[in-house]
Residue, then its C-alpha position, 0 to 999 in steps of 0.5 A: m766056252i771056258g775050255a776052248t779058252t784054256s786049250a787055245a792058251t796051250p799050244a801058244t806056250a808050247s815050244p820045240t823042247a816041249t819033250d825036255p824033261r826040263e822044260a816039264a819041271l820049268r813049266q811046273a815050278a814057273e806055274a807053282f811060283e805064279a800060284v804063289f804070287l797070285r795068293q799073296l795078291i790075293g790075300s793082300m786084298r781080302q786084309a784090306k776088309l773094306a766092309e765088315d763081315v757080319f758073319g764072319s767066324a775062324a772057320t769062315e776065315q779058314f774056308r776063304d783061304i781054301a778057296d783063295s788058294n784053289l782060285a789061285d792055283n786055277m788061275a796059274q794054270q789057265g795063265s790067266f796072268g801070264i807070270a809063268d810064261l815069262l818066267l819061262q821065256q827067260m829060264r830058256a834063254v839061260i838053258r840055250r846059253i848054258d846048252g848052246p856050244a855043247a848043242a850045237g856040238e862044240t867044246p866050251a871053253p874053259p874058264a878064265h881063271t882056275n885055282n887048281v894047283g898049276g893052274t892060273a890065279 
């Protein structure tokens, strides 16, 4: 059942530019950002300490940190929160703006102001 949920989410996030190496790099960076965000979120929840930890020790804390990190990585890969997908949507829009004229075969307009010798200031 879990595998079906994961595989169902993947095609919905795929785009026509999925073969673009920049797309793969963007997805990896977005998922990494989501994992870091989720690690911070889980860590903040752990710091709340709503109850006294009877068996707590430094080893237990370290194990929890590792387990929380793995949990955050898995949640980011599954797209549980959708943060990576939102980042990808925004970055795709930026790439389309940057690549727009070149992708359409047009020459991009030169910048209005240049600092070279003999140019406009």
